[in-house]
C-alpha positions as CSV (number, residue, x, y, z in Angstrom):
1,M,2.8,-15.5,-17.5
2,N,2.9,-13.7,-20.8
3,S,5.9,-11.7,-21.9
4,L,5.4,-8.2,-23.2
5,T,7.8,-6.2,-25.2
6,P,8.5,-3.0,-23.2
7,S,7.3,0.2,-24.9
8,P,9.5,3.2,-25.0
9,P,9.3,5.8,-22.2
10,H,6.5,8.4,-22.7
11,P,7.8,11.8,-23.9
12,G,5.2,13.9,-22.0
13,R,5.8,16.8,-19.6
14,P,7.9,16.1,-16.5
15,V,5.9,15.5,-13.3
16,Y,7.4,16.5,-9.9
17,I,6.9,15.2,-6.4
18,V,6.9,18.5,-4.5
19,D,6.2,17.4,-1.0
20,G,4.3,14.8,1.0
21,A,3.3,13.6,4.5
22,R,1.8,10.6,6.2
23,T,0.4,9.7,9.5
24,P,2.0,7.2,11.9
25,F,0.8,3.8,11.1
26,L,-1.3,2.4,14.0
27,K,-1.6,-1.3,14.5
28,A,-5.2,-2.6,14.7
29,R,-5.9,-4.1,18.1
30,G,-9.1,-6.0,17.7
31,K,-11.5,-3.1,17.8
32,P,-12.1,0.1,15.7
33,G,-9.3,2.5,16.1
34,P,-9.7,6.2,17.0
35,F,-9.6,7.4,13.3
36,T,-11.8,6.7,10.3
37,P,-10.2,6.7,6.8
38,V,-11.2,10.3,6.2
39,D,-10.0,11.4,9.7
40,L,-6.6,10.0,8.8
41,A,-6.5,11.7,5.4
42,V,-7.5,15.0,6.9
43,Q,-4.9,14.9,9.7
44,A,-2.2,13.9,7.2
45,G,-3.2,16.6,4.7
46,R,-3.8,19.6,6.8
47,P,-0.2,20.5,7.9
48,L,1.0,19.4,4.4
49,L,-1.2,22.0,2.7
50,L,-0.5,24.7,5.3
51,R,3.2,24.6,4.7
52,Q,2.8,25.2,0.9
53,P,3.0,28.6,-0.8
54,I,0.0,27.3,-2.9
55,P,-3.6,28.5,-2.4
56,K,-5.8,25.5,-1.6
57,D,-8.1,26.2,-4.5
58,A,-5.2,26.3,-7.0
59,Y,-5.1,22.5,-7.1
60,N,-6.8,20.9,-10.1
61,R,-8.2,17.9,-8.3
62,V,-7.8,15.5,-5.4
63,I,-7.3,11.8,-5.8
64,L,-7.4,9.4,-2.9
65,G,-6.9,5.6,-2.8
66,C,-9.0,3.7,-0.3
67,V,-10.1,0.0,-0.3
68,N,-12.3,-0.5,2.7
69,V,-14.6,2.6,2.4
70,I,-16.9,2.8,5.3
71,A,-20.6,3.4,4.7
72,S,-20.7,6.9,6.3
73,E,-17.7,8.1,4.2
74,M,-18.7,7.3,0.6
75,N,-16.1,8.9,-1.8
76,P,-13.6,9.7,0.9
77,A,-11.6,11.9,-1.5
78,R,-14.4,14.4,-1.7
79,L,-15.0,14.4,2.0
80,A,-11.3,14.9,2.7
81,A,-11.0,17.7,0.2
82,L,-13.9,19.5,1.7
83,R,-12.7,19.1,5.3
84,L,-9.3,20.3,4.2
85,G,-10.8,23.5,3.0
86,M,-10.1,23.1,-0.7
87,G,-13.4,24.5,-1.8
88,E,-16.7,23.2,-3.0
89,Q,-15.6,23.5,-6.6
90,M,-12.7,21.0,-6.1
91,P,-13.1,17.8,-8.1
92,A,-12.2,14.8,-6.0
93,F,-12.5,11.1,-6.6
94,T,-11.5,7.8,-4.9
95,V,-9.6,5.0,-6.7
96,Q,-9.4,1.3,-5.7
97,I,-7.0,-1.3,-7.0
98,N,-6.5,-3.2,-3.7
99,C,-3.0,-2.8,-2.3
100,G,-2.0,-0.5,-5.1
101,S,-4.7,2.1,-4.5
102,G,-2.3,4.7,-3.0
103,M,0.1,4.3,-5.9
104,Q,-2.8,4.4,-8.4
105,S,-3.7,7.8,-7.1
106,I,-0.2,9.0,-8.0
107,E,-0.3,7.2,-11.3
108,T,-3.6,8.9,-12.3
109,A,-2.3,12.3,-11.2
110,Y,0.9,11.7,-13.0
111,R,-0.9,11.0,-16.3
112,Y,-3.2,14.1,-15.9
113,I,-0.1,16.3,-15.5
114,R,2.1,14.5,-18.0
115,E,-0.5,14.9,-20.7
116,G,-0.9,18.6,-20.0
117,N,-4.4,18.5,-18.5
118,D,-3.5,19.6,-14.9
119,D,-0.7,21.4,-13.1
120,L,-1.3,20.6,-9.4
121,I,-2.8,17.5,-7.9
122,L,-3.1,16.2,-4.3
123,A,-2.8,12.4,-4.5
124,G,-3.0,10.1,-1.5
125,G,-4.1,6.9,0.1
126,T,-5.9,6.2,3.3
127,E,-7.1,3.1,5.2
128,A,-8.5,2.2,8.5
129,L,-8.5,-1.6,8.5
130,S,-9.6,-1.6,12.2
131,H,-12.9,-0.2,10.9
132,A,-13.5,-3.1,8.4
133,P,-17.1,-4.0,9.1
134,L,-18.6,-7.2,10.5
135,M,-21.1,-8.8,8.2
136,L,-24.2,-11.0,8.8
137,T,-24.1,-14.4,7.3
138,P,-26.5,-15.0,4.3
139,K,-28.8,-17.1,6.5
140,A,-29.0,-14.4,9.1
141,T,-29.7,-11.8,6.5
142,T,-32.5,-13.9,5.0
143,W,-34.0,-14.5,8.5
144,L,-34.0,-10.7,9.2
145,A,-35.6,-10.0,5.8
146,E,-38.4,-12.5,6.3
147,L,-39.0,-11.1,9.8
148,G,-39.4,-7.7,8.3
149,L,-41.7,-9.0,5.6
150,A,-44.0,-10.7,8.1
151,R,-47.2,-8.7,8.4
152,S,-49.2,-10.2,11.2
153,V,-48.2,-10.8,14.8
154,P,-48.5,-14.6,14.4
155,A,-46.3,-14.5,11.4
156,K,-43.7,-12.5,13.2
157,L,-43.7,-14.8,16.2
158,K,-43.4,-17.8,13.9
159,Q,-40.3,-16.2,12.2
160,L,-38.8,-15.3,15.6
161,L,-39.0,-19.0,16.6
162,R,-36.8,-19.8,13.6
163,F,-33.9,-17.8,15.1
164,S,-30.6,-19.6,15.5
165,P,-27.8,-18.5,17.8
166,A,-25.5,-19.1,14.8
167,Y,-27.0,-15.9,13.3
168,L,-25.1,-13.9,16.0
169,K,-21.7,-15.0,14.7
170,P,-20.7,-12.4,12.0
171,I,-18.4,-12.8,9.0
172,L,-15.1,-10.8,9.1
173,S,-15.3,-8.7,6.0
174,L,-11.5,-8.2,6.1
175,R,-11.0,-12.0,5.9
176,L,-13.2,-12.1,2.8
177,G,-11.4,-9.2,1.3
178,L,-8.0,-10.9,1.7
179,T,-9.2,-14.0,-0.2
180,D,-8.9,-14.2,-4.0
181,P,-12.3,-15.4,-5.3
182,I,-10.8,-16.6,-8.6
183,V,-8.3,-19.0,-7.2
184,G,-9.9,-19.5,-3.8
185,M,-6.7,-18.7,-1.9
186,N,-6.1,-16.0,0.7
187,M,-3.1,-13.8,0.4
188,G,-1.1,-15.8,2.9
189,Q,-1.6,-18.9,0.9
190,T,-0.3,-17.2,-2.3
191,A,2.8,-16.3,-0.3
192,E,3.2,-19.9,0.7
193,L,3.1,-20.9,-2.9
194,V,5.8,-18.4,-3.8
195,A,7.9,-19.8,-1.0
196,Q,7.5,-23.3,-2.4
197,I,8.4,-22.2,-5.9
198,Y,11.6,-20.6,-4.8
199,N,12.4,-22.9,-1.9
200,I,12.3,-20.0,0.6
201,S,12.9,-21.3,4.1
202,R,11.1,-20.4,7.3
203,E,14.5,-19.3,8.7
204,A,15.1,-16.9,5.7
205,A,11.6,-15.4,6.1
206,D,12.0,-14.9,9.8
207,A,15.5,-13.3,9.3
208,Y,14.1,-10.9,6.8
209,A,11.2,-9.9,9.1
210,V,13.7,-9.3,12.0
211,E,15.8,-7.0,9.8
212,S,12.7,-5.0,8.8
213,H,11.9,-4.3,12.5
214,L,15.5,-3.4,13.3
215,R,15.8,-1.1,10.3
216,L,12.6,0.7,11.2
217,A,13.6,1.0,14.9
218,R,17.0,2.4,13.8
219,A,15.3,4.9,11.4
220,Q,13.0,6.1,14.3
221,E,15.9,6.5,16.6
222,E,18.0,8.4,14.0
223,G,15.0,10.6,13.0
224,S,15.0,9.5,9.4
225,L,11.2,9.6,9.3
226,D,10.7,12.8,11.2
227,D,10.1,14.9,8.1
228,E,7.7,12.4,6.7
229,I,5.4,11.8,9.6
230,T,2.6,14.1,10.8
231,P,1.4,13.2,14.3
232,L,-2.2,12.3,14.9
233,V,-4.4,13.6,17.7
234,D,-7.6,11.8,18.7
235,S,-10.8,13.2,20.1
236,R,-9.5,12.8,23.7
237,G,-6.4,14.8,23.0
238,R,-4.0,11.7,22.8
239,A,-1.2,12.1,20.4
240,Y,0.3,9.4,18.2
241,E,3.7,10.3,16.9
242,A,5.3,7.2,15.5
243,D,4.5,3.9,13.9
244,D,3.6,1.6,16.8
245,G,3.9,-1.9,15.3
246,V,7.7,-1.9,15.4
247,R,9.4,-4.4,17.7
248,P,13.0,-3.1,18.4
249,N,13.9,-6.3,20.2
250,S,12.7,-8.7,17.5
251,N,14.9,-11.8,17.0
252,V,14.7,-15.0,15.0
253,E,14.5,-17.1,18.1
254,H,11.3,-15.5,19.1
255,L,9.8,-15.6,15.6
256,A,10.7,-19.3,15.3
257,K,8.2,-20.1,18.1
258,L,5.2,-18.8,16.1
259,K,3.1,-21.3,14.3
260,P,2.3,-21.0,10.5
261,V,-1.0,-19.2,10.0
262,F,-2.1,-20.3,6.6
263,E,-0.6,-23.8,5.9
264,P,0.0,-25.5,9.3
265,P,2.0,-27.3,10.4
266,W,4.8,-26.9,7.7
267,G,4.1,-23.5,6.2
268,K,6.6,-20.7,6.1
269,V,4.2,-17.7,6.6
270,T,3.5,-16.6,10.2
271,A,2.1,-13.5,11.9
272,G,5.7,-12.5,12.6
273,N,6.9,-12.5,9.0
274,S,3.8,-11.0,7.5
275,S,2.7,-7.3,7.2
276,Q,0.6,-6.0,10.0
277,I,-3.1,-5.0,9.9
278,T,-2.9,-1.2,10.3
279,D,-4.5,2.2,10.0
280,G,-2.8,5.1,8.3
281,A,-2.9,7.8,5.5
282,S,-0.4,9.4,3.1
283,W,-0.4,12.2,0.6
284,V,1.9,13.6,-2.0
285,I,1.7,16.8,-4.0
286,L,2.4,16.5,-7.7
287,A,3.2,19.4,-9.9
288,S,4.1,20.4,-13.5
289,K,7.2,22.5,-14.3
290,A,4.9,25.5,-14.8
291,A,3.4,25.1,-11.3
292,V,6.9,24.6,-9.8
293,E,8.0,27.9,-11.3
294,K,4.8,29.8,-10.6
295,Y,4.8,29.1,-6.9
296,G,8.6,28.8,-6.4
297,L,8.5,25.2,-5.3
298,T,11.4,23.0,-4.5
299,P,10.6,19.5,-5.7
300,K,11.9,16.3,-4.0
301,A,11.9,14.1,-7.1
302,V,10.6,13.7,-10.6
303,I,8.6,10.7,-11.8
304,R,10.3,9.2,-14.8
305,D,8.1,6.3,-15.6
306,S,5.6,3.7,-14.3
307,E,4.5,0.2,-15.1
308,W,1.6,-2.0,-14.1
309,S,1.3,-5.7,-14.7
310,G,-0.8,-8.8,-14.0
311,I,0.0,-12.4,-13.4
312,D,-1.7,-15.6,-12.1
313,P,-3.5,-14.5,-8.9
314,S,-2.2,-17.6,-7.1
315,I,1.3,-16.2,-7.2
316,M,0.4,-12.5,-6.9
317,G,3.4,-11.8,-4.8
318,L,5.7,-12.2,-7.8
319,A,3.9,-9.5,-9.8
320,P,6.4,-6.7,-8.7
321,A,9.2,-8.7,-10.3
322,V,7.3,-8.3,-13.6
323,S,6.6,-4.5,-13.2
324,V,10.1,-3.7,-12.1
325,G,11.6,-5.9,-14.8
326,R,9.7,-4.2,-17.5
327,L,10.6,-0.8,-16.2
328,M,14.3,-1.7,-16.1
329,A,14.2,-3.3,-19.6
330,R,12.5,-0.2,-21.1
331,H,15.3,2.0,-19.7
332,Q,18.0,-0.5,-20.2
333,Y,18.9,-0.5,-16.5
334,G,20.5,-3.1,-14.4
335,F,20.3,-3.1,-10.6
336,D,23.6,-1.2,-10.5
337,D,21.6,1.7,-12.0
338,L,19.2,1.8,-9.1
339,D,20.3,3.3,-5.8
340,L,17.3,2.3,-3.8
341,V,14.2,0.1,-4.1
342,E,11.1,0.2,-2.0
343,L,9.2,-3.1,-2.3
344,N,6.2,-3.3,-0.1
345,E,6.5,-6.1,2.4
346,A,3.2,-7.9,2.2
347,F,5.0,-11.1,3.3
348,A,8.7,-11.8,3.8
349,A,8.4,-14.8,1.6
350,Q,6.9,-12.7,-1.1
351,V,9.7,-10.2,-1.0
352,L,12.4,-12.9,-1.1
353,G,10.4,-14.5,-3.9
354,C,10.8,-11.4,-6.0
355,L,14.5,-11.2,-5.3
356,A,14.8,-14.8,-6.4
357,A,12.7,-14.2,-9.6
358,W,14.9,-11.4,-10.7
359,D,17.9,-13.7,-10.6
360,D,16.0,-16.6,-12.2
361,E,16.8,-17.2,-15.9
362,T,13.5,-19.0,-16.5
363,F,11.4,-16.4,-14.9
364,C,13.1,-13.5,-16.7
365,R,12.9,-15.3,-20.0
366,E,9.2,-16.4,-19.8
367,A,7.8,-13.4,-17.9
368,L,9.9,-10.6,-19.2
369,G,11.2,-11.8,-22.5
370,L,14.8,-11.3,-21.4
371,E,17.8,-13.4,-22.5
372,A,19.5,-13.3,-19.1
373,P,18.5,-12.8,-15.5
374,L,18.3,-9.2,-14.2
375,G,20.6,-10.3,-11.4
376,V,20.9,-9.8,-7.7
377,L,19.5,-6.8,-5.8
378,E,21.6,-6.2,-2.8
379,H,19.7,-6.0,0.5
380,T,21.6,-2.8,1.4
381,R,19.5,-1.0,-1.3
382,L,16.2,-2.6,-0.4
383,N,13.7,-1.0,2.1
384,I,16.6,0.6,3.9
385,H,14.3,1.9,6.7
386,G,12.2,-1.2,7.1
387,G,8.8,-1.9,5.6
388,A,5.3,-3.2,6.1
389,I,6.3,-6.1,8.3
390,A,7.5,-3.6,10.9
391,L,5.2,-0.6,10.3
392,G,2.1,-2.2,8.8
393,H,0.2,-2.3,5.6
394,P,-3.0,-0.2,5.4
395,V,-3.8,-1.5,2.0
396,G,-5.1,1.7,0.4
397,T,-2.2,3.7,1.7
398,S,1.0,1.6,1.3
399,G,1.6,2.4,-2.4
400,N,1.5,6.1,-1.7
401,R,3.8,5.7,1.3
402,I,6.5,3.8,-0.5
403,V,6.7,6.5,-3.3
404,L,6.9,9.3,-0.7
405,H,9.5,7.5,1.4
406,L,11.6,6.6,-1.7
407,A,11.7,10.3,-2.6
408,N,12.7,11.2,0.9
409,A,15.3,8.5,1.3
410,L,17.0,9.4,-2.0
411,A,17.2,13.0,-0.8
412,Q,18.5,12.0,2.7
413,Q,21.1,9.7,1.2
414,Q,22.0,12.1,-1.6
415,L,21.3,9.4,-4.1
416,K,19.7,9.7,-7.6
417,R,17.4,7.0,-8.7
418,G,15.0,4.4,-7.3
419,I,11.9,2.3,-7.9
420,A,8.9,1.8,-5.6
421,T,6.7,-1.2,-6.2
422,Q,4.1,-3.4,-4.5
423,C,2.2,-6.6,-5.2
424,I,-1.6,-6.2,-5.5
425,G,-4.2,-8.8,-4.5
426,G,-5.7,-10.3,-7.6
427,G,-2.4,-10.9,-9.2
428,Q,-1.2,-7.4,-10.1
429,A,1.6,-5.0,-9.3
430,G,2.6,-1.4,-9.9
431,A,6.0,0.2,-10.0
432,M,7.3,3.8,-10.3
433,L,10.7,5.0,-11.4
434,I,11.7,8.3,-9.8
435,E,14.8,10.4,-9.6
436,A,15.9,12.9,-7.0
437,V,15.9,16.6,-8.1
């Protein structure tokens, strides 16, 4: 890991988070869910736009994060913008940086507005992991190609006789997508490595996972997410009103019975202390001061700064420790200066690894160029309403959701400042510093 001297904050125009909405996150259950990525984006965006005093064609552009784009929805940002009635002249493009795609859409919009190029942007993220396609094996693909190239009936019959039943077994594209081709490790294995580096126990990972479920269940019961979530309605008229992966009765005794998924038999990462495979979408509206004044808007928060970083892909889960550390160093903040932190819960071991890294003198010196550790981030300030372990991780959406939720949580708690961050497959991370208005 290479240290980087933090640059001073950018002096451009302020960028406001005006409003936002997301769908409930729906757990994938072994078959395609009722909504495609664009379906999710449209259902999240329609009520959000309707409640604004902003003409739909007043936005400068639409930016949408999406990782697993399905073949019938190329450039989902453009399709969503058109279906939302934003006009044929509305520029719209899709961004992809793995798990950070939903935050990248905000980052790109933030820079457009900060530099004075735009005044209003709809930025979001969407993902339907249940629609990740099945793929033919290379041998099956070659067999089909040669069958198609056969010109005579005897040649076709000869090729048909070469068929193998193994060709009927597809490859799970999602499994390939969650494996890093540079280091040859899947995301769970990188979390196992982080757990080994910081000696994170299975018990600690399970305890963290339980707390995530209990916090989300409590937030649902108290209505803390009501202003954030827009219900979904499928083609049969069925309504989906809440994140459905939460287990209110989760306990460490139950999680202890689960077997390690990635490094059996002694691994620390299980299905119970990992994020869930999920479908969902999220949007935020970003505006300049001029747009806020023109339309009489009441912003939720202002984006103060952002930071993106990269580390060894084999320990990708520690990348948020770098992005957050650089943001804090640039602003000369300690953890006492942050009221809340949203750290996407890819894996419990990965979250606990970041907490350990911030309090590790060696990590802070070598990765951040600091003379002393950043210190301890109290759990009472971290993911106060639960996270992806309980509600799921639709990869193109999560970065957007955590920024939106941080803005809402700061307002609800009457607090001032927070950072949203997530690790990104491939050894990267993004972080955003926001303040309540």
